[in-house]
N, C-alpha and C positions, 0 to 999 in steps of 0.2 A: 543415774537418778536425777531428775530435774526438779528444781525448786521454784515456787511462785514468787520470784524476786521483785516483780514490779509492784509498785504501790497499789495499783488498781486491783491486783489480785490478792492483796493481803488485807483482809477485812479489819484485822486488829490494828493495822497501821493507818487506817483512814483518818482518825482524829489527828495523828501526828503529822500526816502528809498535809492536811489542811492548814496546820500551824506553821509549816516550813516556808521560808522565803521563796518567792517566785522570781527567778532571775531573767524571765522574759526571753528565753532563747539565746542567752548570752553565749558567745563563742569562747571556749576555754581550751588552751593548749596544754596537754599533759606530757611530760617527758619521762621516759622510763628506760631501763637497760635491757629488758627482755632476757635476763640471764640469771634469774633467781627463782627457780621453780620450788613450790607450786604457786608462788605469788605472782610472777609474770615470766613467761617464757614462750618460745616458738615451738609449737607441737610438730609431730611428724608430718602433718599435712601442710605445714608452713604458715599456720595461723597463730597470731599472738593471742595467748589465752592466759588465764590464771585467776587466782583469788582477787588480786587487786583490780584486774580488768572488770570482773563481775561487780565488785564493790563500787568502782568508779562509774560504771554504767548505771547502777542503781541510784547513786548519788545524783548523777546527771538527770535521771528521770524525775526524781523527787524535787529537785531544785529548778527544773526547766532550763537546763543549760546544754549546749551542744559541744561535745568533746571531740577534739582531734588529738592524735598522738605523734610524738617525735621520739627518736632514740638518741641516747647519749651514753658515753662511757661513764662509769661510776665517778672517776676522779674529776670529770668535767661537770657533773650534774649539779652539785650544790653551788659552785660558782656561777653557773649559767642561770639557775633559778634566782640566786641572789641578785644578779645583774638585770633581772626582769626579762630574760629571753624567753622564758616559759612561765605559765601561770601556776602550775602545780608540778611537783616531782613525786614519783612513786617508785620505789624499788626496795621495799623492806628497810626503810631508813630508821635507824635507832634514834630516838629522841634524846639528845644530849645537850647539856648547857653550852658547850663550846660551839656547837652548830647553831644554836639559837642566836649567836652573835651575827650570823650571816643570813639566816632565813627564819621565817616563822613556821611553827609546826601546828598541825591539827592536833586535836585531842587524840590519845592513843586509839587505834582501831584493833590492835592485837598485842598480846604479850607472849613472848617466846623465851625459852631458856636455851643457853649456849650448850652445844654438845660437841663431842669429838668424833669425827667421821674418819674411818680407816678402811683399808682393803678388807675384804671378807675373810682372808686367810691370815690376817695379822695376828702374830702370837708373841711378838717381842715385848709388847707393853700392853697394859690394860687400863691405864689411868694416866692422869697428867704427870704425876710424880715419876712413873716409869718412863714416859716419853722424855721428860726433862733430864733424867739420869743418863741417857744414852746419847752421847754427843754425835753419833753417826746419823741420828734420825733428823729428818727435815720436815718443815711445816710450810704449807702454801698459804698465802694471804694476799689480799688487796690492800695497798697502803691507804691509811686513813679510815679504815673500816673498824667497826666494833670487834670482829674476830681478830683483826691484827692486834689491837690493844689488849684484848684478853690473852692472846698468845704471848705477847711481850711481858705483861705484868702479872698474869695469873698462872701461866704455864712455864715460861722461861725466866730469865734473870732480870728483866726490867730494862734491857739494852735494846733500844729500837733499831739498832744497826746490827743486831745479832745475825751472823751469817747463816744460821740454821733456818731463818725465815726467808723463803724464796718468794719474790713478788710476782704477781700475775695481774694483768690488766683487768680480767674479768673473773668472777667467781667460777664460772663454768670451766675456764682454762685451768684453774687450780684443781678442780675435781678431775679433769682429764689427766693432769699430771699425776694425781694420786693413783688413778686406775692404771696408769702406765708404769708406776713404780719410780717415778722421778722424785716424788716426795712421799712422806709417810703419814701425814696428818692434815686434815682440813677441819678448821673450827667453823661451825655454822649454827644458826639458830635451829631449834628443834624442829620447826615446821618445814624448813627447807631440807634439813637432813633427812627427815622422815620421807619426803618425796623422792630424794635421790636414792635412798636405800630401797624403797619399794620398787623403783624402776630398774634396779641394778641386777635383779635375779641372783642375789647372793654375792655379787662382786664387791659390795660395800656393806659396812655395818657400823653401828654406834657402840662406843666403849666408854667406860668410866662414868663418873658422876657428872651431873649437870654443873656447869660452871657459873651459873647466875642467870638472872632474868633481864630482859630488855623489852621496852615498849616501842612499837612501830608507829610512825605517823607520816602523813603527807606533808610536803614542804611547799612553802609559798615565798614570794618576795616579801621582804619586810614591809609591814603595814598593809598587806593585801586585804581587800574587802571581801575576799572569798573565804577567809578563815572561819568567820562566824557562821555563814550558811552551811559550809561543809561540816563544821562541828555539830550543828543542829541535825543534819542528815545522819551523821554517825550515831548520835544519841538516839534518834528515832529507830534506826536499824538495829541498834543493840536492844532497845526496849521491845520491839515487835518480833525478835527472833531471827531477823535476816542475817545478822553476823554469825549466829550459831549455825544457820542453814549453810552458809558459805563454808564454814569450818568443816561441816560434815561432808559437803560435796568435794572439797579439795584435799582434805586430810584423811578422810575415812573411806569414802566411796570411790574416789578417783585414783587410778594408778597410771602414772605417766608412761607413755609409750604405747598404750593400747589404742 
């Protein structure tokens, strides 16, 4: 299903578009990881796609800016944006006070809840307490991410060096380890988890209760003059239904791998 995401095609958005800043074709470099479907990933045809790519393209159209993309690992992204190497970072980044010391955040563009993703045939545990009670079970995580901290403090014992947490450079590598049986649990936000489960043909499932909510935002170097225009575009997209259309496209209508 295709959605009329461009401002010119959204009659309801016309007043909002007219009120948005015009950046005059400004060149903006956005860094991403391409490892967090359905927000951003490389599809089977080798194209970088996802919710965030569509949202950023729409923001660029509304603000009259020209976007180019670079790739980075998760652990290097926030320091690189903080140092001004890139103008914007996007990879499902949770808005947190400690990160605000290094970068500025946009207003939230999405709220998601943390879920427990396991193999489709998992029967040894069905919730966080069951996982924590079995010392033989292992969890995959990327260091410094929200899933890592939720795993440490809400699932396990609060020890950040707990050997039951196996570190991976990318989220996708952790999911691959889960499917291979090298670990038994991956924590992820509900949006990404739903995407992986839908694409897995039964190999993965979600278990247990949701572990909390998180807000996602784009990141910028401290003091960036792009924050206010991007926030204005996000507000307009929320008001005219564009964000809802993207949610429908990527979380309801789209199945990865097709």
